[in-house]
PDB file of N, H, CA, C and O in Angstrom:
ATOM      1  N   UNK A   1       1.097  -1.240  -0.102  1.00  0.00           N
ATOM      2  CA  UNK A   1      -0.199  -0.035   0.309  1.00  0.00           C
ATOM      3  C   UNK A   1       0.868   1.366  -0.235  1.00  0.00           C
ATOM      4  O   UNK A   1       2.054   1.448   0.084  1.00  0.00           O
ATOM      5  N   UNK A   2       0.229   2.257  -0.991  1.00  0.00           N
ATOM      6  H   UNK A   2      -0.735   2.190  -1.250  1.00  0.00           H
ATOM      7  CA  UNK A   2       1.350   3.336  -1.198  1.00  0.00           C
ATOM      8  C   UNK A   2       0.804   4.350   0.056  1.00  0.00           C
ATOM      9  O   UNK A   2      -0.394   4.226   0.311  1.00  0.00           O
ATOM     10  N   UNK A   3       1.561   5.332   0.857  1.00  0.00           N
ATOM     11  H   UNK A   3       2.534   5.432   0.650  1.00  0.00           H
ATOM     12  CA  UNK A   3       1.968   5.980   1.825  1.00  0.00           C
ATOM     13  C   UNK A   3       2.663   7.149   1.946  1.00  0.00           C
ATOM     14  O   UNK A   3       3.885   7.086   1.808  1.00  0.00           O
ATOM     15  N   UNK A   4       2.321   7.853   2.099  1.00  0.00           N
ATOM     16  H   UNK A   4       1.329   7.904   2.211  1.00  0.00           H
ATOM     17  CA  UNK A   4       3.386   9.457   1.797  1.00  0.00           C
ATOM     18  C   UNK A   4       3.161   9.798   3.424  1.00  0.00           C
ATOM     19  O   UNK A   4       2.314   9.358   4.202  1.00  0.00           O
ATOM     20  N   UNK A   5       4.168  10.682   3.615  1.00  0.00           N
ATOM     21  H   UNK A   5       4.855  11.039   2.983  1.00  0.00           H
ATOM     22  CA  UNK A   5       3.871  11.507   5.368  1.00  0.00           C
ATOM     23  C   UNK A   5       4.232  12.871   4.866  1.00  0.00           C
ATOM     24  O   UNK A   5       4.973  13.178   3.933  1.00  0.00           O
ATOM     25  N   UNK A   6       3.491  13.682   5.756  1.00  0.00           N
ATOM     26  H   UNK A   6       2.889  13.433   6.515  1.00  0.00           H
ATOM     27  CA  UNK A   6       3.644  14.998   5.205  1.00  0.00           C
ATOM     28  C   UNK A   6       4.914  15.355   5.924  1.00  0.00           C
ATOM     29  O   UNK A   6       5.261  14.957   7.036  1.00  0.00           O
ATOM     30  N   UNK A   7       5.644  16.281   5.003  1.00  0.00           N
ATOM     31  H   UNK A   7       5.363  16.605   4.099  1.00  0.00           H
ATOM     32  CA  UNK A   7       7.446  16.694   5.391  1.00  0.00           C
ATOM     33  C   UNK A   7       6.744  18.186   6.381  1.00  0.00           C
ATOM     34  O   UNK A   7       5.579  18.554   6.531  1.00  0.00           O
ATOM     35  N   UNK A   8       7.886  18.676   6.838  1.00  0.00           N
ATOM     36  H   UNK A   8       8.832  18.376   6.717  1.00  0.00           H
ATOM     37  CA  UNK A   8       8.157  19.958   7.458  1.00  0.00           C
ATOM     38  C   UNK A   8       7.844  21.335   6.084  1.00  0.00           C
ATOM     39  O   UNK A   8       8.561  21.409   5.086  1.00  0.00           O
ATOM     40  N   UNK A   9       6.947  22.059   6.285  1.00  0.00           N
ATOM     41  H   UNK A   9       6.364  21.999   7.096  1.00  0.00           H
ATOM     42  CA  UNK A   9       6.636  23.227   5.617  1.00  0.00           C
ATOM     43  C   UNK A   9       5.858  22.248   4.091  1.00  0.00           C
ATOM     44  O   UNK A   9       6.163  22.597   2.950  1.00  0.00           O
ATOM     45  N   UNK A  10       5.235  21.492   4.245  1.00  0.00           N
ATOM     46  H   UNK A  10       4.987  21.208   5.171  1.00  0.00           H
ATOM     47  CA  UNK A  10       4.859  21.191   2.996  1.00  0.00           C
ATOM     48  C   UNK A  10       3.766  21.287   2.721  1.00  0.00           C
ATOM     49  O   UNK A  10       3.016  21.000   3.654  1.00  0.00           O
ATOM     50  N   UNK A  11       3.173  21.646   1.594  1.00  0.00           N
ATOM     51  H   UNK A  11       3.782  21.879   0.836  1.00  0.00           H
ATOM     52  CA  UNK A  11       1.750  22.452   1.346  1.00  0.00           C
ATOM     53  C   UNK A  11       0.643  21.058   1.149  1.00  0.00           C
ATOM     54  O   UNK A  11       1.389  20.093   1.316  1.00  0.00           O
ATOM     55  N   UNK A  12      -0.335  20.688   0.960  1.00  0.00           N
ATOM     56  H   UNK A  12      -0.941  21.472   0.824  1.00  0.00           H
ATOM     57  CA  UNK A  12      -1.405  19.790   0.700  1.00  0.00           C
ATOM     58  C   UNK A  12      -1.552  19.467  -0.914  1.00  0.00           C
ATOM     59  O   UNK A  12      -2.227  18.519  -1.313  1.00  0.00           O
ATOM     60  N   UNK A  13      -1.117  20.019  -1.455  1.00  0.00           N
ATOM     61  H   UNK A  13      -0.568  20.789  -1.130  1.00  0.00           H
ATOM     62  CA  UNK A  13      -0.598  19.976  -2.923  1.00  0.00           C
ATOM     63  C   UNK A  13       0.486  19.298  -3.373  1.00  0.00           C
ATOM     64  O   UNK A  13       0.536  18.299  -4.091  1.00  0.00           O
ATOM     65  N   UNK A  14       1.187  19.822  -2.971  1.00  0.00           N
ATOM     66  H   UNK A  14       1.147  20.633  -2.388  1.00  0.00           H
ATOM     67  CA  UNK A  14       2.669  19.144  -2.854  1.00  0.00           C
ATOM     68  C   UNK A  14       3.021  17.656  -2.066  1.00  0.00           C
ATOM     69  O   UNK A  14       3.986  16.895  -2.143  1.00  0.00           O
ATOM     70  N   UNK A  15       1.836  17.633  -1.325  1.00  0.00           N
ATOM     71  H   UNK A  15       1.053  18.251  -1.262  1.00  0.00           H
ATOM     72  CA  UNK A  15       2.022  15.819  -0.630  1.00  0.00           C
ATOM     73  C   UNK A  15       0.886  15.102  -1.531  1.00  0.00           C
ATOM     74  O   UNK A  15       0.913  13.872  -1.570  1.00  0.00           O
ATOM     75  N   UNK A  16      -0.064  15.761  -2.224  1.00  0.00           N
ATOM     76  H   UNK A  16      -0.085  16.761  -2.192  1.00  0.00           H
ATOM     77  CA  UNK A  16      -0.722  15.040  -2.923  1.00  0.00           C
ATOM     78  C   UNK A  16      -0.078  14.617  -4.465  1.00  0.00           C
ATOM     79  O   UNK A  16      -0.316  13.549  -5.030  1.00  0.00           O
ATOM     80  N   UNK A  17       0.627  15.506  -4.901  1.00  0.00           N
ATOM     81  H   UNK A  17       0.820  16.373  -4.442  1.00  0.00           H
ATOM     82  CA  UNK A  17       1.459  15.485  -6.095  1.00  0.00           C
ATOM     83  C   UNK A  17       2.517  14.760  -5.802  1.00  0.00           C
ATOM     84  O   UNK A  17       2.836  14.036  -6.744  1.00  0.00           O
ATOM     85  N   UNK A  18       3.360  14.640  -4.637  1.00  0.00           N
ATOM     86  H   UNK A  18       3.101  15.229  -3.871  1.00  0.00           H
ATOM     87  CA  UNK A  18       3.924  13.041  -4.482  1.00  0.00           C
ATOM     88  C   UNK A  18       2.896  11.617  -4.528  1.00  0.00           C
ATOM     89  O   UNK A  18       3.110  10.667  -5.280  1.00  0.00           O
ATOM     90  N   UNK A  19       1.864  11.694  -3.652  1.00  0.00           N
ATOM     91  H   UNK A  19       1.690  12.465  -3.041  1.00  0.00           H
ATOM     92  CA  UNK A  19       1.483  10.678  -3.659  1.00  0.00           C
ATOM     93  C   UNK A  19       1.374  10.372  -4.604  1.00  0.00           C
ATOM     94  O   UNK A  19       2.000   9.374  -4.961  1.00  0.00           O
ATOM     95  N   UNK A  20       0.411  11.147  -5.641  1.00  0.00           N
ATOM     96  H   UNK A  20      -0.098  11.957  -5.351  1.00  0.00           H
ATOM     97  CA  UNK A  20       0.114  10.469  -7.133  1.00  0.00           C
ATOM     98  C   UNK A  20       1.242   9.933  -7.859  1.00  0.00           C
ATOM     99  O   UNK A  20       1.050   8.950  -8.574  1.00  0.00           O
ATOM    100  N   UNK A  21       2.655  10.562  -7.753  1.00  0.00           N
ATOM    101  H   UNK A  21       2.811  11.361  -7.172  1.00  0.00           H
ATOM    102  CA  UNK A  21       4.018  10.170  -8.625  1.00  0.00           C
ATOM    103  C   UNK A  21       3.938   8.828  -7.737  1.00  0.00           C
ATOM    104  O   UNK A  21       4.128   7.817  -8.413  1.00  0.00           O
ATOM    105  N   UNK A  22       3.682   8.584  -6.273  1.00  0.00           N
ATOM    106  H   UNK A  22       3.527   9.406  -5.724  1.00  0.00           H
ATOM    107  CA  UNK A  22       4.002   7.151  -5.892  1.00  0.00           C
ATOM    108  C   UNK A  22       3.142   6.016  -6.898  1.00  0.00           C
ATOM    109  O   UNK A  22       3.574   5.039  -7.509  1.00  0.00           O
ATOM    110  N   UNK A  23       1.815   6.547  -6.801  1.00  0.00           N
ATOM    111  H   UNK A  23       1.463   7.340  -6.305  1.00  0.00           H
ATOM    112  CA  UNK A  23       0.813   5.386  -7.229  1.00  0.00           C
ATOM    113  C   UNK A  23       1.017   4.939  -8.364  1.00  0.00           C
ATOM    114  O   UNK A  23       0.764   3.757  -8.600  1.00  0.00           O
ATOM    115  N   UNK A  24       1.503   5.749  -9.298  1.00  0.00           N
ATOM    116  H   UNK A  24       1.708   6.709  -9.107  1.00  0.00           H
ATOM    117  CA  UNK A  24       2.121   5.856 -10.752  1.00  0.00           C
ATOM    118  C   UNK A  24       2.928   4.402 -10.960  1.00  0.00           C
ATOM    119  O   UNK A  24       2.684   3.371 -11.586  1.00  0.00           O
ATOM    120  N   UNK A  25       4.055   4.885 -10.077  1.00  0.00           N
ATOM    121  H   UNK A  25       4.253   5.724  -9.569  1.00  0.00           H
ATOM    122  CA  UNK A  25       5.528   4.365  -9.952  1.00  0.00           C
ATOM    123  C   UNK A  25       5.228   3.094  -9.695  1.00  0.00           C
ATOM    124  O   UNK A  25       5.863   2.264 -10.347  1.00  0.00           O
ATOM    125  N   UNK A  26       4.294   2.632  -8.788  1.00  0.00           N
ATOM    126  H   UNK A  26       3.779   3.306  -8.259  1.00  0.00           H
ATOM    127  CA  UNK A  26       3.918   1.057  -8.114  1.00  0.00           C
ATOM    128  C   UNK A  26       3.051   0.671  -9.440  1.00  0.00           C
ATOM    129  O   UNK A  26       2.782  -0.525  -9.549  1.00  0.00           O
ATOM    130  N   UNK A  27       2.712   1.311 -10.181  1.00  0.00           N
ATOM    131  H   UNK A  27       2.931   2.283 -10.092  1.00  0.00           H
ATOM    132  CA  UNK A  27       1.510   0.779 -10.852  1.00  0.00           C
ATOM    133  C   UNK A  27       0.011   0.232 -10.335  1.00  0.00           C
ATOM    134  O   UNK A  27      -0.946  -0.187 -10.985  1.00  0.00           O
ATOM    135  N   UNK A  28       0.097   0.311  -9.707  1.00  0.00           N
ATOM    136  H   UNK A  28       0.875   0.652  -9.179  1.00  0.00           H
ATOM    137  CA  UNK A  28      -1.342   0.281  -8.680  1.00  0.00           C
ATOM    138  C   UNK A  28      -2.404   0.251  -9.661  1.00  0.00           C
ATOM    139  O   UNK A  28      -2.758  -0.903  -9.902  1.00  0.00           O
ATOM    140  N   UNK A  29      -2.940   1.018 -10.215  1.00  0.00           N
ATOM    141  H   UNK A  29      -2.652   1.955 -10.018  1.00  0.00           H
ATOM    142  CA  UNK A  29      -3.814   1.563 -11.162  1.00  0.00           C
ATOM    143  C   UNK A  29      -3.638   0.698 -12.553  1.00  0.00           C
ATOM    144  O   UNK A  29      -4.564   0.191 -13.186  1.00  0.00           O
ATOM    145  N   UNK A  30      -2.455   0.653 -12.832  1.00  0.00           N
ATOM    146  H   UNK A  30      -1.703   1.065 -12.318  1.00  0.00           H
ATOM    147  CA  UNK A  30      -2.584  -0.282 -14.142  1.00  0.00           C
ATOM    148  C   UNK A  30      -3.037  -1.656 -13.735  1.00  0.00           C
ATOM    149  O   UNK A  30      -3.822  -2.361 -14.369  1.00  0.00           O
ATOM    150  N   UNK A  31      -2.301  -2.019 -12.318  1.00  0.00           N
ATOM    151  H   UNK A  31      -1.664  -1.445 -11.803  1.00  0.00           H
ATOM    152  CA  UNK A  31      -3.011  -3.436 -12.377  1.00  0.00           C
ATOM    153  C   UNK A  31      -4.184  -3.599 -11.853  1.00  0.00           C
ATOM    154  O   UNK A  31      -4.571  -4.749 -11.645  1.00  0.00           O
ATOM    155  N   UNK A  32      -5.223  -2.192 -11.438  1.00  0.00           N
ATOM    156  H   UNK A  32      -4.909  -1.258 -11.607  1.00  0.00           H
ATOM    157  CA  UNK A  32      -6.659  -2.360 -10.924  1.00  0.00           C
ATOM    158  C   UNK A  32      -7.338  -3.072 -12.198  1.00  0.00           C
ATOM    159  O   UNK A  32      -7.929  -4.132 -12.406  1.00  0.00           O
ATOM    160  N   UNK A  33      -6.897  -1.786 -13.048  1.00  0.00           N
ATOM    161  H   UNK A  33      -6.418  -0.925 -12.879  1.00  0.00           H
ATOM    162  CA  UNK A  33      -7.694  -1.642 -14.785  1.00  0.00           C
ATOM    163  C   UNK A  33      -6.974  -2.881 -14.874  1.00  0.00           C
ATOM    164  O   UNK A  33      -6.997  -3.512 -13.817  1.00  0.00           O
ATOM    165  N   UNK A  34      -6.464  -3.317 -15.630  1.00  0.00           N
ATOM    166  H   UNK A  34      -6.444  -2.805 -16.489  1.00  0.00           H
ATOM    167  CA  UNK A  34      -6.181  -4.633 -16.197  1.00  0.00           C
ATOM    168  C   UNK A  34      -6.865  -5.736 -15.589  1.00  0.00           C
ATOM    169  O   UNK A  34      -7.205  -6.609 -16.387  1.00  0.00           O
ATOM    170  N   UNK A  35      -7.156  -5.928 -14.381  1.00  0.00           N
ATOM    171  H   UNK A  35      -6.880  -5.219 -13.732  1.00  0.00           H
ATOM    172  CA  UNK A  35      -7.631  -7.059 -13.640  1.00  0.00           C
ATOM    173  C   UNK A  35      -9.397  -6.310 -13.063  1.00  0.00           C
ATOM    174  O   UNK A  35     -10.110  -6.776 -12.175  1.00  0.00           O
ATOM    175  N   UNK A  36      -9.633  -5.274 -13.783  1.00  0.00           N
ATOM    176  H   UNK A  36      -9.054  -4.895 -14.505  1.00  0.00           H
ATOM    177  CA  UNK A  36     -11.408  -4.900 -13.627  1.00  0.00           C
ATOM    178  C   UNK A  36     -12.074  -6.412 -14.242  1.00  0.00           C
ATOM    179  O   UNK A  36     -12.725  -7.173 -13.526  1.00  0.00           O
ATOM    180  N   UNK A  37     -11.742  -6.700 -15.843  1.00  0.00           N
ATOM    181  H   UNK A  37     -11.213  -6.082 -16.424  1.00  0.00           H
ATOM    182  CA  UNK A  37     -12.990  -7.871 -15.790  1.00  0.00           C
ATOM    183  C   UNK A  37     -11.771  -9.029 -16.442  1.00  0.00           C
ATOM    184  O   UNK A  37     -10.727  -8.575 -16.910  1.00  0.00           O
ATOM    185  N   UNK A  38     -11.994 -10.340 -16.419  1.00  0.00           N
ATOM    186  H   UNK A  38     -12.842 -10.709 -16.039  1.00  0.00           H
ATOM    187  CA  UNK A  38     -11.284 -11.261 -16.375  1.00  0.00           C
ATOM    188  C   UNK A  38     -11.064 -11.906 -18.202  1.00  0.00           C
ATOM    189  O   UNK A  38     -11.960 -12.081 -19.028  1.00  0.00           O
ATOM    190  N   UNK A  39      -9.535 -12.142 -18.374  1.00  0.00           N
ATOM    191  H   UNK A  39      -8.806 -12.000 -17.703  1.00  0.00           H
ATOM    192  CA  UNK A  39      -9.567 -12.241 -19.575  1.00  0.00           C
ATOM    193  C   UNK A  39      -8.599 -13.434 -19.630  1.00  0.00           C
ATOM    194  O   UNK A  39      -7.644 -13.690 -18.897  1.00  0.00           O
ATOM    195  N   UNK A  40      -9.021 -14.000 -20.535  1.00  0.00           N
ATOM    196  H   UNK A  40      -9.796 -13.792 -21.131  1.00  0.00           H
ATOM    197  CA  UNK A  40      -8.493 -16.023 -20.575  1.00  0.00           C
ATOM    198  C   UNK A  40      -6.828 -15.994 -21.243  1.00  0.00           C
ATOM    199  O   UNK A  40      -6.296 -15.209 -22.027  1.00  0.00           O
ATOM    200  N   UNK A  41      -6.470 -16.846 -20.755  1.00  0.00           N
ATOM    201  H   UNK A  41      -6.902 -17.485 -20.118  1.00  0.00           H
ATOM    202  CA  UNK A  41      -4.931 -17.385 -21.303  1.00  0.00           C
ATOM    203  C   UNK A  41      -4.580 -16.935 -22.854  1.00  0.00           C
ATOM    204  O   UNK A  41      -3.631 -16.262 -23.256  1.00  0.00           O
ATOM    205  N   UNK A  42      -5.659 -17.530 -23.579  1.00  0.00           N
ATOM    206  H   UNK A  42      -6.430 -18.076 -23.252  1.00  0.00           H
ATOM    207  CA  UNK A  42      -5.756 -17.818 -24.810  1.00  0.00           C
ATOM    208  C   UNK A  42      -6.004 -16.076 -25.122  1.00  0.00           C
ATOM    209  O   UNK A  42      -5.101 -15.615 -25.820  1.00  0.00           O
ATOM    210  N   UNK A  43      -6.821 -15.303 -24.810  1.00  0.00           N
ATOM    211  H   UNK A  43      -7.555 -15.678 -24.243  1.00  0.00           H
ATOM    212  CA  UNK A  43      -6.812 -14.035 -24.997  1.00  0.00           C
ATOM    213  C   UNK A  43      -5.935 -13.172 -24.902  1.00  0.00           C
ATOM    214  O   UNK A  43      -5.771 -12.181 -25.613  1.00  0.00           O
ATOM    215  N   UNK A  44      -5.263 -13.572 -23.896  1.00  0.00           N
ATOM    216  H   UNK A  44      -5.396 -14.377 -23.318  1.00  0.00           H
ATOM    217  CA  UNK A  44      -3.379 -12.702 -23.493  1.00  0.00           C
ATOM    218  C   UNK A  44      -3.306 -13.190 -24.288  1.00  0.00           C
ATOM    219  O   UNK A  44      -3.404 -12.207 -25.022  1.00  0.00           O
ATOM    220  N   UNK A  45      -3.145 -14.414 -25.311  1.00  0.00           N
ATOM    221  H   UNK A  45      -3.066 -15.213 -24.714  1.00  0.00           H
ATOM    222  CA  UNK A  45      -1.618 -14.595 -26.035  1.00  0.00           C
ATOM    223  C   UNK A  45      -2.267 -14.098 -27.329  1.00  0.00           C
ATOM    224  O   UNK A  45      -1.364 -14.032 -28.164  1.00  0.00           O
ATOM    225  N   UNK A  46      -3.733 -13.620 -28.005  1.00  0.00           N
ATOM    226  H   UNK A  46      -4.467 -13.674 -27.327  1.00  0.00           H
ATOM    227  CA  UNK A  46      -3.843 -13.157 -28.886  1.00  0.00           C
ATOM    228  C   UNK A  46      -3.654 -11.386 -29.023  1.00  0.00           C
ATOM    229  O   UNK A  46      -3.594 -10.710 -30.050  1.00  0.00           O
ATOM    230  N   UNK A  47      -3.571 -10.846 -27.224  1.00  0.00           N
ATOM    231  H   UNK A  47      -3.619 -11.396 -26.390  1.00  0.00           H
ATOM    232  CA  UNK A  47      -3.868  -9.623 -27.974  1.00  0.00           C
ATOM    233  C   UNK A  47      -2.170  -9.495 -27.772  1.00  0.00           C
ATOM    234  O   UNK A  47      -1.471  -9.061 -28.688  1.00  0.00           O
ATOM    235  N   UNK A  48      -1.668  -9.873 -26.624  1.00  0.00           N
ATOM    236  H   UNK A  48      -2.236 -10.225 -25.881  1.00  0.00           H
ATOM    237  CA  UNK A  48      -0.249  -9.809 -26.862  1.00  0.00           C
ATOM    238  C   UNK A  48       0.923  -9.854 -28.428  1.00  0.00           C
ATOM    239  O   UNK A  48       1.881  -9.155 -28.759  1.00  0.00           O
ATOM    240  N   UNK A  49       0.275 -10.959 -29.020  1.00  0.00           N
ATOM    241  H   UNK A  49      -0.503 -11.526 -28.750  1.00  0.00           H
ATOM    242  CA  UNK A  49       0.583 -11.095 -30.495  1.00  0.00           C
ATOM    243  C   UNK A  49       0.322 -10.022 -31.421  1.00  0.00           C
ATOM    244  O   UNK A  49       1.065  -9.416 -32.192  1.00  0.00           O
ATOM    245  N   UNK A  50      -0.850  -9.933 -31.176  1.00  0.00           N
ATOM    246  H   UNK A  50      -1.453 -10.425 -30.549  1.00  0.00           H
ATOM    247  CA  UNK A  50      -1.269  -8.380 -31.535  1.00  0.00           C
ATOM    248  C   UNK A  50      -0.247  -7.417 -31.307  1.00  0.00           C
ATOM    249  O   UNK A  50       0.294  -7.092 -32.364  1.00  0.00           O
ATOM    250  N   UNK A  51       0.193  -6.867 -30.338  1.00  0.00           N
ATOM    251  H   UNK A  51      -0.246  -7.131 -29.479  1.00  0.00           H
ATOM    252  CA  UNK A  51       1.407  -5.558 -30.089  1.00  0.00           C
ATOM    253  C   UNK A  51       2.015  -6.203 -30.313  1.00  0.00           C
ATOM    254  O   UNK A  51       2.946  -5.581 -29.802  1.00  0.00           O
ATOM    255  N   UNK A  52       2.839  -7.732 -30.965  1.00  0.00           N
ATOM    256  H   UNK A  52       2.083  -8.238 -31.380  1.00  0.00           H
ATOM    257  CA  UNK A  52       4.027  -7.568 -30.997  1.00  0.00           C
ATOM    258  C   UNK A  52       4.273  -6.833 -32.332  1.00  0.00           C
ATOM    259  O   UNK A  52       5.188  -6.081 -32.668  1.00  0.00           O
ATOM    260  N   UNK A  53       2.934  -7.373 -33.144  1.00  0.00           N
ATOM    261  H   UNK A  53       2.191  -7.984 -32.872  1.00  0.00           H
ATOM    262  CA  UNK A  53       2.639  -6.970 -35.034  1.00  0.00           C
ATOM    263  C   UNK A  53       2.666  -5.577 -34.893  1.00  0.00           C
ATOM    264  O   UNK A  53       3.275  -4.827 -35.656  1.00  0.00           O
ATOM    265  N   UNK A  54       1.973  -5.206 -33.869  1.00  0.00           N
ATOM    266  H   UNK A  54       1.478  -5.815 -33.249  1.00  0.00           H
ATOM    267  CA  UNK A  54       2.171  -3.285 -34.467  1.00  0.00           C
ATOM    268  C   UNK A  54       3.423  -2.793 -33.793  1.00  0.00           C
ATOM    269  O   UNK A  54       3.712  -1.597 -33.745  1.00  0.00           O
ATOM    270  N   UNK A  55       4.108  -3.689 -33.307  1.00  0.00           N
ATOM    271  H   UNK A  55       3.874  -4.661 -33.346  1.00  0.00           H
ATOM    272  CA  UNK A  55       5.353  -2.612 -32.489  1.00  0.00           C
ATOM    273  C   UNK A  55       6.501  -2.741 -33.860  1.00  0.00           C
ATOM    274  O   UNK A  55       7.239  -1.841 -34.263  1.00  0.00           O
ATOM    275  N   UNK A  56       6.386  -4.088 -34.384  1.00  0.00           N
ATOM    276  H   UNK A  56       5.787  -4.819 -34.057  1.00  0.00           H
ATOM    277  CA  UNK A  56       7.409  -4.708 -35.582  1.00  0.00           C
ATOM    278  C   UNK A  56       7.002  -3.397 -36.441  1.00  0.00           C
ATOM    279  O   UNK A  56       7.592  -2.321 -36.529  1.00  0.00           O
ATOM    280  N   UNK A  57       5.743  -3.859 -37.076  1.00  0.00           N
ATOM    281  H   UNK A  57       5.263  -4.733 -37.005  1.00  0.00           H
ATOM    282  CA  UNK A  57       5.237  -1.904 -37.906  1.00  0.00           C
ATOM    283  C   UNK A  57       5.448  -0.769 -37.671  1.00  0.00           C
ATOM    284  O   UNK A  57       5.558   0.178 -38.449  1.00  0.00           O
ATOM    285  N   UNK A  58       5.514  -0.809 -36.602  1.00  0.00           N
ATOM    286  H   UNK A  58       5.425  -1.578 -35.969  1.00  0.00           H
ATOM    287  CA  UNK A  58       6.010   0.637 -36.434  1.00  0.00           C
ATOM    288  C   UNK A  58       7.248   0.920 -36.586  1.00  0.00           C
ATOM    289  O   UNK A  58       7.532   2.064 -36.939  1.00  0.00           O
ATOM    290  N   UNK A  59       8.467  -0.212 -36.319  1.00  0.00           N
ATOM    291  H   UNK A  59       8.236  -1.141 -36.031  1.00  0.00           H
ATOM    292  CA  UNK A  59      10.054  -0.423 -36.270  1.00  0.00           C
ATOM    293  C   UNK A  59      10.300  -0.233 -37.543  1.00  0.00           C
ATOM    294  O   UNK A  59      11.215   0.500 -37.918  1.00  0.00           O
ATOM    295  N   UNK A  60       9.413  -0.951 -38.453  1.00  0.00           N
ATOM    296  H   UNK A  60       8.670  -1.546 -38.148  1.00  0.00           H
ATOM    297  CA  UNK A  60       9.821  -1.127 -39.999  1.00  0.00           C
ATOM    298  C   UNK A  60       9.478  -0.007 -40.361  1.00  0.00           C
ATOM    299  O   UNK A  60      10.355   0.566 -41.007  1.00  0.00           O
ATOM    300  N   UNK A  61       7.901   0.955 -40.110  1.00  0.00           N
ATOM    301  H   UNK A  61       7.188   0.489 -39.585  1.00  0.00           H
ATOM    302  CA  UNK A  61       7.940   2.255 -41.217  1.00  0.00           C
ATOM    303  C   UNK A  61       9.168   3.089 -40.501  1.00  0.00           C
ATOM    304  O   UNK A  61       9.775   3.872 -41.232  1.00  0.00           O
ATOM    305  N   UNK A  62       9.644   2.960 -38.901  1.00  0.00           N
ATOM    306  H   UNK A  62       9.151   2.323 -38.308  1.00  0.00           H
ATOM    307  CA  UNK A  62      10.305   4.047 -39.129  1.00  0.00           C
ATOM    308  C   UNK A  62      11.905   4.100 -39.611  1.00  0.00           C
ATOM    309  O   UNK A  62      12.818   4.925 -39.612  1.00  0.00           O
ATOM    310  N   UNK A  63      11.733   3.020 -39.928  1.00  0.00           N
ATOM    311  H   UNK A  63      10.992   2.349 -39.926  1.00  0.00           H
ATOM    312  CA  UNK A  63      13.767   2.975 -40.538  1.00  0.00           C
ATOM    313  C   UNK A  63      13.435   2.872 -41.996  1.00  0.00           C
ATOM    314  O   UNK A  63      14.477   2.549 -42.567  1.00  0.00           O
ATOM    315  N   UNK A  64      12.530   2.991 -42.792  1.00  0.00           N
ATOM    316  H   UNK A  64      11.684   3.253 -42.329  1.00  0.00           H
ATOM    317  CA  UNK A  64      12.507   3.247 -44.783  1.00  0.00           C
ATOM    318  C   UNK A  64      12.863   4.358 -44.937  1.00  0.00           C
ATOM    319  O   UNK A  64      12.370   5.401 -44.508  1.00  0.00           O
ATOM    320  N   UNK A  65      13.811   4.172 -45.612  1.00  0.00           N
ATOM    321  H   UNK A  65      14.212   3.325 -45.961  1.00  0.00           H
ATOM    322  CA  UNK A  65      14.877   5.638 -45.923  1.00  0.00           C
ATOM    323  C   UNK A  65      14.404   5.816 -47.280  1.00  0.00           C
ATOM    324  O   UNK A  65      14.140   4.790 -47.907  1.00  0.00           O
ATOM    325  N   UNK A  66      14.290   6.660 -47.701  1.00  0.00           N
ATOM    326  H   UNK A  66      14.505   7.493 -47.191  1.00  0.00           H
ATOM    327  CA  UNK A  66      13.410   6.904 -49.226  1.00  0.00           C
ATOM    328  C   UNK A  66      14.591   8.444 -49.448  1.00  0.00           C
ATOM    329  O   UNK A  66      14.349   9.604 -49.117  1.00  0.00           O
ATOM    330  N   UNK A  67      15.821   7.906 -50.093  1.00  0.00           N
ATOM    331  H   UNK A  67      16.018   6.963 -50.362  1.00  0.00           H
ATOM    332  CA  UNK A  67      16.791   9.374 -50.683  1.00  0.00           C
ATOM    333  C   UNK A  67      15.905  10.446 -50.895  1.00  0.00           C
ATOM    334  O   UNK A  67      14.846  10.102 -51.421  1.00  0.00           O
ATOM    335  N   UNK A  68      16.000  11.406 -50.692  1.00  0.00           N
ATOM    336  H   UNK A  68      16.860  11.685 -50.265  1.00  0.00           H
ATOM    337  CA  UNK A  68      15.523  12.824 -51.892  1.00  0.00           C
ATOM    338  C   UNK A  68      16.577  13.138 -53.343  1.00  0.00           C
ATOM    339  O   UNK A  68      17.807  13.155 -53.286  1.00  0.00           O
ATOM    340  N   UNK A  69      15.968  13.312 -54.278  1.00  0.00           N
ATOM    341  H   UNK A  69      14.969  13.299 -54.324  1.00  0.00           H
ATOM    342  CA  UNK A  69      16.583  13.500 -55.206  1.00  0.00           C
ATOM    343  C   UNK A  69      16.692  15.122 -55.660  1.00  0.00           C
ATOM    344  O   UNK A  69      17.339  15.442 -56.657  1.00  0.00           O
TER     345      UNK A  69
END
């Protein structure tokens, strides 16, 4: 569980900002979002495969070089 303690001469806004950074860094929200609905293993494999294909295509498109004349 993420927690922060109020430092000396620290405003509530600064405390809240520090807390939000810790929550994002710990990955709590992404885990909760991912586990919100059940996804079968075959579905996970299919999603991962689609992500890999998308990554590969992006890398291919980024490396295309057309010389200008």
